[in-house]
N, CA, C and O atoms as CSV, one atom per row, in Angstrom:
chain,resi,resn,atom,element,x,y,z
A,1,MET,N,N,10.892,-4.188,2.617
A,1,MET,CA,C,9.498,-4.509,1.620
A,1,MET,C,C,9.295,-3.530,1.057
A,1,MET,O,O,9.202,-2.401,1.539
A,2,SER,N,N,9.195,-3.886,-0.139
A,2,SER,CA,C,8.994,-4.219,-1.834
A,2,SER,C,C,7.978,-3.530,-2.142
A,2,SER,O,O,7.029,-3.765,-1.395
A,3,ILE,N,N,7.699,-2.479,-3.241
A,3,ILE,CA,C,6.386,-2.243,-3.435
A,3,ILE,C,C,6.766,-1.846,-4.574
A,3,ILE,O,O,7.665,-1.010,-4.665
A,4,THR,N,N,6.109,-2.411,-5.741
A,4,THR,CA,C,5.796,-1.931,-7.108
A,4,THR,C,C,4.887,-1.720,-7.601
A,4,THR,O,O,4.124,-2.604,-7.991
A,5,VAL,N,N,4.619,-0.093,-7.781
A,5,VAL,CA,C,3.271,-0.379,-8.692
A,5,VAL,C,C,3.065,0.141,-10.573
A,5,VAL,O,O,3.873,0.672,-11.335
A,6,THR,N,N,2.028,-0.182,-10.725
A,6,THR,CA,C,1.905,-0.241,-11.960
A,6,THR,C,C,0.891,1.390,-12.586
A,6,THR,O,O,-0.323,1.317,-12.772
A,7,PRO,N,N,1.262,2.007,-12.695
A,7,PRO,CA,C,0.281,2.930,-13.016
A,7,PRO,C,C,-0.785,3.080,-13.855
A,7,PRO,O,O,-1.828,3.726,-13.752
A,8,SER,N,N,-0.071,1.945,-15.210
A,8,SER,CA,C,-1.526,1.804,-15.776
A,8,SER,C,C,-0.329,0.566,-16.469
A,8,SER,O,O,0.894,0.433,-16.416
A,9,PRO,N,N,-2.004,-0.544,-17.408
A,9,PRO,CA,C,-1.286,-0.998,-18.100
A,9,PRO,C,C,-0.143,-1.180,-19.658
A,9,PRO,O,O,-0.355,-1.069,-20.865
A,10,GLY,N,N,0.545,-1.362,-19.190
A,10,GLY,CA,C,1.762,-1.106,-20.243
A,10,GLY,C,C,2.302,-0.048,-19.535
A,10,GLY,O,O,2.905,0.677,-20.327
A,11,ALA,N,N,2.350,0.305,-18.577
A,11,ALA,CA,C,3.117,1.377,-18.103
A,11,ALA,C,C,4.536,0.927,-16.925
A,11,ALA,O,O,4.344,0.224,-15.933
A,12,GLN,N,N,5.621,1.380,-17.228
A,12,GLN,CA,C,6.782,0.798,-16.925
A,12,GLN,C,C,6.429,1.007,-14.938
A,12,GLN,O,O,6.152,2.063,-14.369
A,13,ALA,N,N,6.515,0.177,-14.560
A,13,ALA,CA,C,6.778,0.165,-13.054
A,13,ALA,C,C,8.030,1.063,-12.115
A,13,ALA,O,O,9.231,1.330,-12.068
A,14,LEU,N,N,6.851,1.245,-11.519
A,14,LEU,CA,C,7.954,1.905,-10.098
A,14,LEU,C,C,7.780,1.771,-8.787
A,14,LEU,O,O,6.921,1.996,-7.934
A,15,LYS,N,N,9.612,1.027,-8.948
A,15,LYS,CA,C,9.515,0.181,-7.543
A,15,LYS,C,C,10.386,1.018,-6.805
A,15,LYS,O,O,11.295,1.744,-7.209
A,16,TYR,N,N,9.720,0.679,-4.985
A,16,TYR,CA,C,10.426,1.459,-4.256
A,16,TYR,C,C,10.515,0.249,-3.084
A,16,TYR,O,O,10.228,-0.934,-3.268
A,17,ARG,N,N,11.005,0.884,-1.785
A,17,ARG,CA,C,11.573,0.145,-0.663
A,17,ARG,C,C,11.149,0.763,0.475
A,17,ARG,O,O,11.037,1.982,0.598
A,18,LEU,N,N,10.809,-0.404,1.670
A,18,LEU,CA,C,10.666,0.953,2.883
A,18,LEU,C,C,11.204,-0.236,3.992
A,18,LEU,O,O,10.645,-1.221,4.473
A,19,VAL,N,N,12.606,0.369,4.159
A,19,VAL,CA,C,13.437,-0.207,5.009
A,19,VAL,C,C,13.108,0.256,6.784
A,19,VAL,O,O,13.114,1.425,7.169
A,20,ALA,N,N,12.873,-0.783,7.562
A,20,ALA,CA,C,12.685,0.056,9.185
A,20,ALA,C,C,13.454,-1.371,10.031
A,20,ALA,O,O,13.717,-2.529,9.705
A,21,THR,N,N,13.581,-0.739,10.965
A,21,THR,CA,C,13.932,-1.323,12.038
A,21,THR,C,C,12.827,-0.783,13.325
A,21,THR,O,O,13.037,0.328,13.811
A,22,GLY,N,N,11.782,-1.534,13.781
A,22,GLY,CA,C,10.192,-0.969,14.417
A,22,GLY,C,C,10.088,-0.235,13.586
A,22,GLY,O,O,10.096,-0.280,12.356
A,23,PRO,N,N,9.924,0.906,14.752
A,23,PRO,CA,C,8.610,1.823,13.642
A,23,PRO,C,C,9.363,2.951,13.198
A,23,PRO,O,O,8.673,3.828,12.678
A,24,VAL,N,N,11.211,3.280,13.290
A,24,VAL,CA,C,11.812,4.053,12.303
A,24,VAL,C,C,12.315,3.580,11.491
A,24,VAL,O,O,13.080,2.643,11.720
A,25,PRO,N,N,12.042,4.132,9.939
A,25,PRO,CA,C,12.511,4.140,8.670
A,25,PRO,C,C,13.968,3.904,8.557
A,25,PRO,O,O,14.669,4.487,9.385
A,26,GLY,N,N,14.622,3.053,7.566
A,26,GLY,CA,C,15.581,3.376,7.494
A,26,GLY,C,C,16.503,3.646,6.296
A,26,GLY,O,O,15.899,4.018,5.290
A,27,PRO,N,N,17.709,3.550,6.197
A,27,PRO,CA,C,18.251,4.932,5.098
A,27,PRO,C,C,17.810,4.250,3.984
A,27,PRO,O,O,17.324,4.959,3.102
A,28,GLY,N,N,17.862,2.702,3.731
A,28,GLY,CA,C,18.095,1.702,2.744
A,28,GLY,C,C,16.439,1.989,1.793
A,28,GLY,O,O,16.245,1.525,0.670
A,29,SER,N,N,15.463,2.795,2.526
A,29,SER,CA,C,14.425,3.325,2.138
A,29,SER,C,C,14.486,4.432,1.314
A,29,SER,O,O,15.054,5.490,1.587
A,30,THR,N,N,13.488,3.987,-0.377
A,30,THR,CA,C,12.903,4.740,-1.205
A,30,THR,C,C,12.259,5.021,-1.473
A,30,THR,O,O,12.106,5.706,-2.484
A,31,VAL,N,N,11.323,4.586,-0.570
A,31,VAL,CA,C,9.266,5.556,-1.032
A,31,VAL,C,C,9.992,6.914,-0.499
A,31,VAL,O,O,11.009,7.221,0.122
A,32,PRO,N,N,8.826,7.570,-1.131
A,32,PRO,CA,C,9.451,9.434,-1.227
A,32,PRO,C,C,8.922,10.015,-0.073
A,32,PRO,O,O,8.507,11.156,-0.278
A,33,ASP,N,N,8.778,9.552,1.244
A,33,ASP,CA,C,8.173,9.943,2.124
A,33,ASP,C,C,8.378,8.498,3.341
A,33,ASP,O,O,7.548,8.183,4.193
A,34,PRO,N,N,9.653,7.848,3.096
A,34,PRO,CA,C,9.284,6.684,4.422
A,34,PRO,C,C,8.406,7.011,5.788
A,34,PRO,O,O,7.524,6.217,6.114
A,35,ALA,N,N,8.693,8.340,6.677
A,35,ALA,CA,C,8.432,8.777,7.490
A,35,ALA,C,C,6.951,8.301,7.734
A,35,ALA,O,O,6.645,7.444,8.564
A,36,ALA,N,N,6.008,9.008,6.850
A,36,ALA,CA,C,4.644,8.992,5.959
A,36,ALA,C,C,4.371,7.396,5.650
A,36,ALA,O,O,3.339,6.731,5.743
A,37,ALA,N,N,5.213,7.178,5.394
A,37,ALA,CA,C,4.811,5.686,4.984
A,37,ALA,C,C,4.902,4.481,6.630
A,37,ALA,O,O,4.308,3.447,6.937
A,38,MET,N,N,5.623,5.063,7.094
A,38,MET,CA,C,5.610,3.877,7.950
A,38,MET,C,C,4.214,4.842,9.766
A,38,MET,O,O,4.081,4.431,10.919
A,39,ALA,N,N,3.776,5.683,9.290
A,39,ALA,CA,C,2.972,6.272,10.205
A,39,ALA,C,C,1.657,5.528,9.712
A,39,ALA,O,O,0.840,5.307,10.605
A,40,ALA,N,N,1.335,5.119,8.472
A,40,ALA,CA,C,0.407,4.716,7.193
A,40,ALA,C,C,-0.057,3.232,8.006
A,40,ALA,O,O,-1.147,2.703,8.224
A,41,LEU,N,N,1.945,2.725,8.449
A,41,LEU,CA,C,1.389,1.677,8.715
A,41,LEU,C,C,1.432,1.421,10.208
A,41,LEU,O,O,1.252,0.248,10.534
A,42,GLU,N,N,1.604,2.162,11.020
A,42,GLU,CA,C,1.108,1.611,11.989
A,42,GLU,C,C,-0.139,2.104,12.349
A,42,GLU,O,O,-0.865,1.369,13.018
A,43,ARG,N,N,-0.569,3.337,11.996
A,43,ARG,CA,C,-2.222,3.265,12.211
A,43,ARG,C,C,-3.178,2.362,11.709
A,43,ARG,O,O,-4.185,2.052,12.345
A,44,TYR,N,N,-2.831,1.821,10.308
A,44,TYR,CA,C,-3.947,0.643,10.234
A,44,TYR,C,C,-2.791,-1.143,10.832
A,44,TYR,O,O,-3.487,-2.158,10.813
A,45,GLY,N,N,-1.764,-1.302,11.130
A,45,GLY,CA,C,-1.340,-2.314,11.756
A,45,GLY,C,C,-1.361,-3.365,10.863
A,45,GLY,O,O,-1.711,-3.068,9.721
A,46,SER,N,N,-0.998,-4.839,11.146
A,46,SER,CA,C,-1.604,-6.018,10.615
A,46,SER,C,C,-2.494,-6.072,9.605
A,46,SER,O,O,-2.398,-6.380,8.417
A,47,SER,N,N,-3.475,-5.676,10.371
A,47,SER,CA,C,-5.494,-5.454,9.336
A,47,SER,C,C,-4.891,-4.831,8.409
A,47,SER,O,O,-4.591,-3.962,9.227
A,48,ILE,N,N,-4.377,-4.415,7.361
A,48,ILE,CA,C,-4.235,-4.395,6.435
A,48,ILE,C,C,-3.434,-4.751,5.188
A,48,ILE,O,O,-3.358,-4.125,4.131
A,49,PHE,N,N,-2.664,-6.269,5.662
A,49,PHE,CA,C,-2.357,-7.163,5.227
A,49,PHE,C,C,-3.086,-8.467,5.244
A,49,PHE,O,O,-3.476,-9.106,4.267
A,50,PHE,N,N,-3.213,-8.772,6.571
A,50,PHE,CA,C,-3.600,-10.121,6.833
A,50,PHE,C,C,-5.025,-9.641,7.502
A,50,PHE,O,O,-5.203,-9.556,8.718
A,51,PRO,N,N,-5.936,-9.363,6.570
A,51,PRO,CA,C,-7.558,-9.417,7.708
A,51,PRO,C,C,-8.183,-9.699,7.948
A,51,PRO,O,O,-8.653,-10.329,7.001
A,52,VAL,N,N,-8.986,-9.785,9.000
A,52,VAL,CA,C,-10.097,-11.054,9.592
A,52,VAL,C,C,-10.841,-10.791,9.068
A,52,VAL,O,O,-11.307,-9.686,8.793
A,53,PRO,N,N,-11.343,-12.620,8.601
A,53,PRO,CA,C,-12.324,-12.854,7.974
A,53,PRO,C,C,-13.640,-12.295,8.728
A,53,PRO,O,O,-13.444,-12.353,9.942
A,54,GLY,N,N,-15.206,-11.653,8.346
A,54,GLY,CA,C,-16.436,-10.477,8.530
A,54,GLY,C,C,-17.694,-10.700,7.664
A,54,GLY,O,O,-17.608,-10.973,6.467
A,55,PRO,N,N,-18.348,-10.629,8.029
A,55,PRO,CA,C,-19.531,-10.087,7.675
A,55,PRO,C,C,-19.025,-9.701,6.341
A,55,PRO,O,O,-17.948,-9.193,6.031
A,56,PRO,N,N,-20.358,-10.166,5.392
A,56,PRO,CA,C,-19.673,-9.332,3.937
A,56,PRO,C,C,-19.438,-7.855,4.013
A,56,PRO,O,O,-19.933,-7.239,4.957
A,57,ARG,N,N,-18.678,-7.182,3.043
A,57,ARG,CA,C,-18.792,-6.044,2.944
A,57,ARG,C,C,-19.368,-5.228,1.625
A,57,ARG,O,O,-18.955,-5.619,0.534
A,58,MET,N,N,-19.983,-4.492,1.646
A,58,MET,CA,C,-21.013,-3.938,0.544
A,58,MET,C,C,-19.793,-2.934,-0.132
A,58,MET,O,O,-19.711,-1.921,0.562
A,59,CYS,N,N,-19.130,-2.916,-0.913
A,59,CYS,CA,C,-18.635,-2.509,-1.770
A,59,CYS,C,C,-19.406,-1.730,-3.218
A,59,CYS,O,O,-19.907,-2.469,-4.066
A,60,SER,N,N,-19.454,0.202,-3.446
A,60,SER,CA,C,-19.743,0.910,-4.240
A,60,SER,C,C,-18.633,0.159,-5.825
A,60,SER,O,O,-17.407,0.145,-5.925
A,61,ASP,N,N,-19.509,-0.274,-6.651
A,61,ASP,CA,C,-18.614,-0.564,-7.974
A,61,ASP,C,C,-18.516,1.033,-8.753
A,61,ASP,O,O,-19.337,1.428,-9.581
A,62,VAL,N,N,-17.359,1.792,-8.287
A,62,VAL,CA,C,-17.069,3.050,-8.324
A,62,VAL,C,C,-15.324,2.704,-8.520
A,62,VAL,O,O,-14.493,2.566,-7.622
A,63,TYR,N,N,-15.112,2.619,-10.084
A,63,TYR,CA,C,-14.356,2.241,-10.578
A,63,TYR,C,C,-12.795,4.002,-10.789
A,63,TYR,O,O,-12.757,5.081,-11.380
A,64,SER,N,N,-11.953,3.259,-9.947
A,64,SER,CA,C,-10.887,4.817,-9.597
A,64,SER,C,C,-9.941,4.988,-10.260
A,64,SER,O,O,-9.604,6.161,-10.426
A,65,GLY,N,N,-9.255,4.074,-10.805
A,65,GLY,CA,C,-7.770,3.551,-11.740
A,65,GLY,C,C,-7.361,2.501,-12.127
A,65,GLY,O,O,-7.145,1.633,-11.281
A,66,PRO,N,N,-7.139,2.247,-13.405
A,66,PRO,CA,C,-6.192,0.793,-13.360
A,66,PRO,C,C,-5.088,0.571,-12.582
A,66,PRO,O,O,-4.485,-0.480,-12.799
A,67,GLN,N,N,-4.521,1.571,-11.415
A,67,GLN,CA,C,-3.316,1.137,-10.671
A,67,GLN,C,C,-3.455,-0.351,-10.054
A,67,GLN,O,O,-4.367,-0.969,-9.505
A,68,VAL,N,N,-2.261,-0.599,-10.370
A,68,VAL,CA,C,-2.031,-2.097,-8.898
A,68,VAL,C,C,-0.364,-1.291,-8.457
A,68,VAL,O,O,0.580,-0.637,-8.899
A,69,ALA,N,N,-0.891,-1.903,-7.352
A,69,ALA,CA,C,0.102,-2.055,-6.497
A,69,ALA,C,C,0.571,-2.954,-5.684
A,69,ALA,O,O,-0.211,-3.090,-4.743
A,70,ALA,N,N,2.054,-4.061,-5.552
A,70,ALA,CA,C,2.216,-5.251,-5.513
A,70,ALA,C,C,3.182,-4.959,-3.961
A,70,ALA,O,O,4.100,-4.184,-4.227
A,71,VAL,N,N,3.198,-5.534,-1.908
A,71,VAL,CA,C,3.861,-5.620,-1.633
A,71,VAL,C,C,4.417,-6.609,-1.846
A,71,VAL,O,O,4.406,-7.163,-2.945
A,72,SER,N,N,5.066,-7.064,-0.751
A,72,SER,CA,C,6.329,-8.160,-0.806
A,72,SER,C,C,7.217,-7.510,0.871
A,72,SER,O,O,7.753,-6.402,0.921
A,73,GLY,N,N,7.182,-8.315,1.850
A,73,GLY,CA,C,8.513,-8.306,1.848
A,73,GLY,C,C,7.557,-8.748,3.239
A,73,GLY,O,O,6.462,-9.303,3.140
A,74,VAL,N,N,8.215,-8.379,4.541
A,74,VAL,CA,C,7.708,-8.809,5.737
A,74,VAL,C,C,6.919,-7.863,7.112
A,74,VAL,O,O,7.506,-6.949,7.692
A,75,PHE,N,N,6.212,-8.089,7.279
A,75,PHE,CA,C,5.996,-7.088,8.723
A,75,PHE,C,C,5.600,-7.799,9.625
A,75,PHE,O,O,5.173,-8.942,9.458
A,76,GLN,N,N,5.710,-7.089,10.934
A,76,GLN,CA,C,5.578,-8.129,12.046
A,76,GLN,C,C,5.833,-9.079,11.635
A,76,GLN,O,O,4.867,-9.825,11.476
A,77,GLY,N,N,6.982,-9.540,11.291
A,77,GLY,CA,C,7.148,-11.441,11.536
A,77,GLY,C,C,7.066,-11.784,10.761
A,77,GLY,O,O,7.951,-12.482,10.267
A,78,ARG,N,N,5.904,-11.497,10.144
A,78,ARG,CA,C,5.379,-12.549,8.946
A,78,ARG,C,C,5.090,-11.754,7.603
A,78,ARG,O,O,4.546,-10.701,7.272
A,79,PRO,N,N,5.720,-12.777,7.034
A,79,PRO,CA,C,5.647,-12.902,5.005
A,79,PRO,C,C,4.477,-11.662,4.751
A,79,PRO,O,O,3.401,-11.623,5.347
A,80,VAL,N,N,4.838,-10.878,3.949
A,80,VAL,CA,C,3.417,-10.670,3.224
A,80,VAL,C,C,3.682,-10.605,1.997
A,80,VAL,O,O,4.794,-10.403,1.511
A,81,ALA,N,N,2.430,-10.814,1.296
A,81,ALA,CA,C,2.568,-10.897,-0.121
A,81,ALA,C,C,0.877,-10.245,-0.442
A,81,ALA,O,O,-0.141,-10.925,-0.321
A,82,ALA,N,N,0.917,-8.607,-0.917
A,82,ALA,CA,C,-0.418,-8.411,-0.497
A,82,ALA,C,C,-0.764,-7.322,-1.460
A,82,ALA,O,O,-0.181,-6.258,-1.249
A,83,THR,N,N,-1.823,-7.372,-2.760
A,83,THR,CA,C,-2.090,-6.486,-4.065
A,83,THR,C,C,-2.892,-5.192,-4.172
A,83,THR,O,O,-3.994,-5.609,-4.528
A,84,PHE,N,N,-2.964,-4.138,-4.093
A,84,PHE,CA,C,-3.793,-3.275,-3.694
A,84,PHE,C,C,-4.140,-2.799,-5.141
A,84,PHE,O,O,-3.395,-2.767,-6.121
A,85,LYS,N,N,-5.277,-2.485,-5.051
A,85,LYS,CA,C,-6.060,-1.995,-6.529
A,85,LYS,C,C,-7.019,-0.715,-6.230
A,85,LYS,O,O,-7.046,-0.251,-5.090
A,86,ARG,N,N,-7.929,-0.065,-7.439
A,86,ARG,CA,C,-8.774,0.749,-7.691
A,86,ARG,C,C,-9.491,0.786,-8.219
A,86,ARG,O,O,-9.973,1.740,-8.829
A,87,THR,N,N,-10.027,-1.038,-8.103
A,87,THR,CA,C,-11.308,-1.403,-8.280
A,87,THR,C,C,-12.456,-1.400,-8.403
A,87,THR,O,O,-13.098,-1.806,-9.371
A,88,ASP,N,N,-12.988,-0.762,-7.053
A,88,ASP,CA,C,-14.035,-0.474,-6.366
A,88,ASP,C,C,-13.747,0.398,-5.101
A,88,ASP,O,O,-12.619,0.521,-4.624
A,89,SER,N,N,-14.917,1.017,-4.583
A,89,SER,CA,C,-14.144,1.681,-3.253
A,89,SER,C,C,-13.742,0.516,-2.532
A,89,SER,O,O,-12.626,0.105,-2.850
A,90,CYS,N,N,-14.504,-0.306,-1.409
A,90,CYS,CA,C,-13.740,-1.287,-0.610
A,90,CYS,C,C,-11.865,-0.860,-1.136
A,90,CYS,O,O,-11.201,0.036,-0.616
A,91,GLU,N,N,-11.452,-1.662,-2.105
A,91,GLU,CA,C,-10.115,-1.404,-3.037
A,91,GLU,C,C,-9.290,-0.606,-2.996
A,91,GLU,O,O,-8.096,-0.711,-2.715
A,92,THR,N,N,-10.210,0.694,-3.427
A,92,THR,CA,C,-9.738,1.966,-3.303
A,92,THR,C,C,-8.921,2.663,-1.739
A,92,THR,O,O,-7.862,3.233,-1.480
A,93,ALA,N,N,-10.318,2.142,-0.869
A,93,ALA,CA,C,-10.011,2.414,0.798
A,93,ALA,C,C,-8.736,1.461,0.957
A,93,ALA,O,O,-7.737,1.695,1.637
A,94,ARG,N,N,-8.819,1.105,0.711
A,94,ARG,CA,C,-7.414,-0.119,1.061
A,94,ARG,C,C,-6.015,0.702,0.174
A,94,ARG,O,O,-4.961,0.858,0.791
A,95,TRP,N,N,-6.120,1.112,-1.070
A,95,TRP,CA,C,-5.054,1.878,-1.291
A,95,TRP,C,C,-5.171,3.191,-0.696
A,95,TRP,O,O,-4.021,3.589,-0.515
A,96,GLN,N,N,-6.143,4.198,-0.240
A,96,GLN,CA,C,-5.847,5.346,0.236
A,96,GLN,C,C,-5.063,5.128,1.627
A,96,GLN,O,O,-4.277,5.954,2.092
A,97,ALA,N,N,-5.453,3.665,2.336
A,97,ALA,CA,C,-4.670,3.482,3.570
A,97,ALA,C,C,-3.512,3.635,3.540
A,97,ALA,O,O,-3.007,4.188,4.517
A,98,LEU,N,N,-2.687,3.235,2.481
A,98,LEU,CA,C,-1.255,2.955,2.657
A,98,LEU,C,C,-0.336,3.437,1.078
A,98,LEU,O,O,0.565,2.976,0.378
A,99,ALA,N,N,-1.420,4.875,1.115
A,99,ALA,CA,C,-1.056,5.849,-0.415
A,99,ALA,C,C,0.665,6.000,-0.009
A,99,ALA,O,O,1.405,5.780,-0.968
A,100,PRO,N,N,1.298,6.320,1.192
A,100,PRO,CA,C,2.303,6.925,1.278
A,100,PRO,C,C,3.121,5.512,0.666
A,100,PRO,O,O,3.773,6.076,-0.212
A,101,LEU,N,N,3.470,4.199,0.568
A,101,LEU,CA,C,3.906,3.658,0.009
A,101,LEU,C,C,3.967,3.460,-1.404
A,101,LEU,O,O,4.859,2.767,-1.893
A,102,PHE,N,N,2.951,4.099,-2.207
A,102,PHE,CA,C,2.764,4.166,-3.669
A,102,PHE,C,C,3.444,5.220,-4.032
A,102,PHE,O,O,3.799,4.922,-5.172
A,103,GLY,N,N,3.917,6.416,-3.767
A,103,GLY,CA,C,4.011,7.595,-3.553
A,103,GLY,C,C,2.891,8.484,-4.879
A,103,GLY,O,O,1.694,8.575,-4.606
A,104,ALA,N,N,3.302,8.954,-5.958
A,104,ALA,CA,C,2.448,10.184,-6.008
A,104,ALA,C,C,1.181,9.755,-7.312
A,104,ALA,O,O,0.656,10.639,-7.989
A,105,VAL,N,N,0.848,8.277,-7.478
A,105,VAL,CA,C,0.713,7.918,-8.351
A,105,VAL,C,C,-1.101,7.014,-7.989
A,105,VAL,O,O,-1.324,5.940,-7.430
A,106,ALA,N,N,-2.065,8.028,-8.592
A,106,ALA,CA,C,-3.348,8.426,-8.884
A,106,ALA,C,C,-3.390,8.068,-7.273
A,106,ALA,O,O,-3.157,6.909,-6.929
A,107,GLY,N,N,-3.677,9.035,-6.337
A,107,GLY,CA,C,-4.431,8.515,-5.160
A,107,GLY,C,C,-3.637,8.384,-4.007
A,107,GLY,O,O,-4.006,8.467,-2.836
A,108,GLY,N,N,-2.252,8.122,-4.550
A,108,GLY,CA,C,-1.329,7.794,-4.012
A,108,GLY,C,C,-0.232,9.493,-3.019
A,108,GLY,O,O,0.982,9.655,-2.897
A,109,THR,N,N,-1.404,10.367,-2.551
A,109,THR,CA,C,-0.450,11.454,-2.256
A,109,THR,C,C,0.309,10.982,-1.718
A,109,THR,O,O,1.311,11.100,-2.422
A,110,GLY,N,N,0.628,10.310,-0.588
A,110,GLY,CA,C,1.249,10.815,1.287
A,110,GLY,C,C,0.608,10.560,2.284
A,110,GLY,O,O,1.125,10.105,3.304
A,111,ALA,N,N,-0.962,10.880,2.116
A,111,ALA,CA,C,-1.208,11.893,3.082
A,111,ALA,C,C,-1.988,10.388,3.323
A,111,ALA,O,O,-2.556,9.550,2.622
A,112,THR,N,N,-1.623,10.601,4.876
A,112,THR,CA,C,-2.602,9.536,6.051
A,112,THR,C,C,-3.554,9.624,6.435
A,112,THR,O,O,-3.987,8.773,7.211
């Protein structure tokens, strides 16, 4: 899985990789804490990348920052092309769920 995090518009992007076989991170991983990243993926599963349609959600219009993370690769045998932002409360919640993938960029503390 490839992760590209842009801390702010015009800033140099940070690039990470998460390589795994099953729930174990591999030696090619460059995310700051591969074990925490794997734990976050295990916790949230495929719904973080492939949400199931449901009733409309109410999201507070709370801007948390300009950060953007693009995740691509394969998760549980399915291709992933997902974008994470911090533009409102719902998007920030998604960001926080996978914070270990994004390193220490504004809310990406690595805590799950």
